[in-house]
N, C-alpha and C positions, 0 to 999 in steps of 0.2 A: 504494500500500500504506500501511497505517496507520503504519508505522515512519518514513515520510518526515516527517510533522508533528512527530514526537518529536525527530528530528535537528534540524529547523529551530528548535524551541523551545529545545533545549539550546544551539545556537549563538547564538540571540538572547539567552538568559540570560547567557552569557559576555560577549557584546558589550556588553549593557546594564550589566553589572557593571563592565567595564573603563571604559566611558564615565563611570559614576558615580564611580569612584575617581579618574579624571583630573579630573573637575569639581571634586571636593573638594580635590585637590592644588593647583589653580590659585588657590584662595583661602587657602592655608595659608602665607602669607608673614609674616615678622616682621622688625623692624629688625635689621640685621647688617652684615657687611663681608666683603670678600675681600682677600687679599694676593697681588698678582701682580708677580713680579720685584722684590720689596721695597717696592712701592708699595701703600698701603692705600686702597681705595675703599669708601665706605659706601653702603648702600642697603637692600635687603630680600632675605632668604634664605628659601628654601622649607624648611619644617620637615618632616622625614621621620623614620622610625624608624632605629635604629642600622644595620641592614643596608643601607639605601639611602645614608645619610649617609657611610659609609666608602667608597662607590663614586663618588659624584658630588655636585656642589653646583649648585643652580639659583638664579640671582641676577638681580636687576634693580635698576637704580640709583634708580628712582622707583616710587611705588605703582602708577602707570598705565603704566609702561614695559614694554618687551619683555624677557621672561625669556630668559636664556642658561644652558645647562648646561655646567659645567666638569668636567673629569676631574682626578685627582690629578697627572697629568703637566703640567697647565696652571697650577695654582695652588701657591703656597707654603703657604697656609693659608686658612681661612675660619671665621667664627663667627657665632653668633646672640647678640645683645646680652643679657648677664646670664644666658645659658642654656647655651651650649655653645661649644666651640672645637675645631677640627679641624686637624691639622698633616699636611702631605704628607710622606711618608717612604718610602724604599726598604726593603722587607723581603722576606723569603722567605715567600711565601704558601703555603697548603696545596695549591694547585694548580700553582704554578710558582715559579721562583726570580727574585730581583731584579725585583720588580714594585712600582710605586708605588701606595700606597693612602693614604686619609685615616685617621689615627689619632685616635680620639675621646679628648679630654682629660678626665680625671676630677678631677685636682688640678693646679693651675697655681701655681707659686711658685719658690723657690730650688731645690726638688726637685719635679719634676712627673712624673706618670705617666699613661700613656695605655692605652686598650684597643682591640683590634681583634678583633671577634667574641668569642672566649673566651680571648684571649691578651693579655699585658701587656707594656708597653714603657716605657723611660725614654729621654729624649733629652738629650745633653750635647754639649760641644765636640768629642767624639770620634765623634759620630754617634748612630745609633739602636741601642739594645741591648734584646734581648728578655729578660724575666725567666722563667727556665725551671728545671725540675728534671728530672733524668734518672733512669731506672730501670736498674739493673744486676742481672744474675742471678749470684749467688755460691753456692758450695758450702759448706754448714755441716752438720757431723755427717752427711755423706753425703747430704744433701738440698739441693735447689735452693731458694734463698731470694731473693726480690726485695728489693733495697735501693734506697731513694730517696736521691738526692744533691741537696740544695737549693742548686743553683748560684746561684740568685737572691739568696740571703742575702749572699754575698760581694760581689756587685755592689752591693747596697743599702748594705752596711757601708761600702764605699769612697765611695759617693755621699753618704752622710749622716755623714761623719766629723766634721762641724762640731758635731754633738751628741754629747757624751761618754757619754750614757746610752742611746744608741740600740741598743747591743748587747743590752741587757736586753729591749728591745721586740722585737728581731728573733728572739729565741729562740722565741717563741710565734707568730710571723707565718707564716701559711700562704699558699699561692699562690691566693688568691681575691680578688675585688674588694673584698669587705667587709673582709677582714683587711688588705689593702694600704692601703685608704683610712684605716683607723685608724692605721696606721704613719705615713703621710705627714702626717696631722693632728698626731700626736705630735711629729714632726720639726719641723713649722712652729711649734708651741707652744714647743718646746725652744729654737729659734733666734730666736724673735720675728718670724718671717716671717708676713706677712698673706697666706697662701695662699688661692686661690679654689677652692672646690669647686663643680663645674658640675653642676647639675640632677640631684640625687641620685635623683630619681624615675626616671631612665633605667635605674637598676640593676634596677628591678622590671618593666621592659618585657619582654613576651614576644617572643622571637625568632621571626619568621615568614618563611617562604619559600613561593613558589608557582610553579607551572609547568604544562606541558602535555605529555602523552605521546600517541603514536599506537601502537597495538598490534595484535597478531593474537591472537584468542581461538580456542582449540581445545577444543571441548566435546563430551563423550560423554553420551548420555542413559541414565539408569538407571531403567527402568520396572518397577514391581511391580504385579501383578494385584490384590492385595488382595481385596475382596469383589466385584469385577467379573469375572464368569465369562468374558466375551468377550475379556478381556485375559490369560487364562491362558497364551497363546502367548508372553508377554513373557520367560518364563524361558529360552526356547530361541531368542529372536530375536537377530539381529545387525544391525549397521549401521555406516556410516562416521561419523566425527566431524564435527561442524559446524565449519567454519573461516571466520571472519568478521573484518572490520575493527572495531576498537573504540577510540574516542577517550576521553581522560580529562583532566580538569582537577584538579590536586591542590594541597593546602596542607599545610605542615609547621609545627606550633606547638612551639617549643622548650620542653622541660620542664627539661632539664639539658644539659650539654655533649654527652652521647651519646644522650640519650633525647628523642624527639619524638612528638607526637600527629599522625598522618597521616590526613587526610580529604580530601574533595573531591566530585567528581561524575564518574561513569563511565557510559557508555551501552553496552549490550550488545544484540546481535541474534543469535539462534541459530535454525537450522532443522535438526532431526534426523529421520532416517528409520530405521525398523526393519523388518526383513523376516524372516519365518519360514515355512518349508514343512514339512509333515508328510506322510510317505508313509502313515502309519497312518490318518489321517483324510481324506487327499486334500484338505487345506485349505491355502491360502496366505493369510497375514496381512501386510498392509502398513500401517504406522502412520507418520504424519507429525505432528510437533509444532513449531510456529513461535512464537517469543516474542521480545518486546522488553522490556528492563528499564532503569530508571535507578537507579543504586546510589550510596549515600552510605557510603563505608567509614569505619570507626572503628578505627584500628590503632595499636598502639604500635610505634615504629620505633627499633631499637637499633643505633647505629653502633659496630661493634667494631674497625674499622680507620679511623683518623681522620687520615690524612696527605695526601700529594699525590693519592692515589686513595683514596676512601672506600668502605668496604664495610658493608652493613647487612643486618639481618634484621628482619622485622616480622610481626606476627600480631594477630588480632582478629576482628571481625565486619563484614559488609557488610549494610546495610539497603536492601532492594530494593523498588521499586514496579514491579509488572508492568503495563506500559502497553499491551501488545498480546499477544493469545494466540489461537491457532487449533490445533485438533487434528482429525485425520481418520483413520479406520480403515476399511479395505476388506477384505472376506473373499471369496475366490474359490476355485474348484476348481483344484487343482494341475495336474491332467491336461489340462483344457480351457481354463482361464483364465476360466470363466464367473463373472460377478459374482453373489455370493449376497446380500451385505448391505453397507451402508455407514453409518458413524456419523460425524457431523460435530459437533464441539464438544459431545460428550456428557459430557465431563469438566469440571466446574466449576473455573474458574481461581482461583488464590489472588491476592488483591490485594496482599498485603504478605509479603515473604519475608526470612528472616534466614539469612545464609550464614556458614560458618566459613571464614576466610581466613588465608593465610600466604605469605611470599615472601622473596626475597633480591634485592639490587641493588648496583650499583656506580655511583659518581659520579666524574666526571673533567672536565677542562677542555680546551677547544681555543680558544686566544686568550683573550678576556675572557669567554667564555661557559662556564657549567657545564652539563654534560649528564648524563643518567641512562639506564642500561640496567637493566631490572628484569624478573624473572620472578615471577608470583604464581599460587598454586594456590587454588582455592575449591571447596567442596562446598556446593551450594545446598540450601535447604529445598525442600519439594515445591512444584511449580508449579501443582498442582491440589489442591482441597479434597475431592475425591470419595473413595470408598473405596479407590481405588488411589493410588499415589505416583509422581511423575515428578520426578526430581532430576537435576541436571547436575554432572558432574565436569569442571571446566574448568581449563585452564592458559592464562594470558595472558602473552605476551612483548611488552614495550613499550620504545620508545626515545623520549626526550623531552629537554626542556631547562628550565632555571630562567629565569624572567623577571627 
């Protein structure tokens, strides 16, 4: 069947993409160091984006040496010369408690601060402290009001007491990387400390995540006769939903802490059958539509619960390329089953389809892996260009993991 080459092509595309990424990664080493049990070893560190650097460090002692990947449990710290510094620390992550990660240093000096995803930390002799603010709901004039408590300001006031004017700066400091960077720079200037600011261009980097899901697609066919008289039976026809397997490769591009652009590649195969009998005309109509599509979704994903378990909603459009299409209509007598006529591929297929899409999902972790459970509804554009319309109402339930 024609759908088999489509699946092979999709798998080959993903494999080639993975090989290409891996090939590029092998060449992306810069001079750096690792700190293991207090001892510093210099060599070359592989440069990655923030999301990878906080999980692992790939290091080799010489340019032609063998690379080894270290976890936060194995190293005290690592760095890339003049570019970045990462410190291993035990924190409460969004997925579990008491887990070691690499904190990405933004400013290093008498007062240093670090970032992990969208969270901020300082490290001193008492350990690692997260800079946070909490929200409380209070009653005011009979109404519920959300009040923010900037607990991070008292922590920073104590940490920066060597600067007598720091309180004035703290008043207008917000819990953002840009605002905290300005505060730590002011503190370094106030105390005469030659603080190091690491690679400020990292602040502008887009947070990216990618993964794979395997799902089940349940699709119902909505067929309208339009100007084709032989399809007038469609208004009284009934049929079972098409239930098929559908794989998907997805990517999330961070726009803000809670908002992502969700895209990727999804392959769909559906086979729908409609049946209609009429006692008045003594005619039975049987219609079959089989189609394969490759879809590129363009969705905005809003995470409304951002804790140990994440919950999100998303919506947008799917851009579909129809790669395989077949339709067949048979008309026979109801009483005797005698075949009167047969139409094959009489409806001209659409090459390109735009779908409306929306869904909800939950992210959670098991061990060191993040997983995803998601449900998505879509209403397709017409699969045919003829005077009739053939649309799919589809629900996809998928389970997957982040790489």
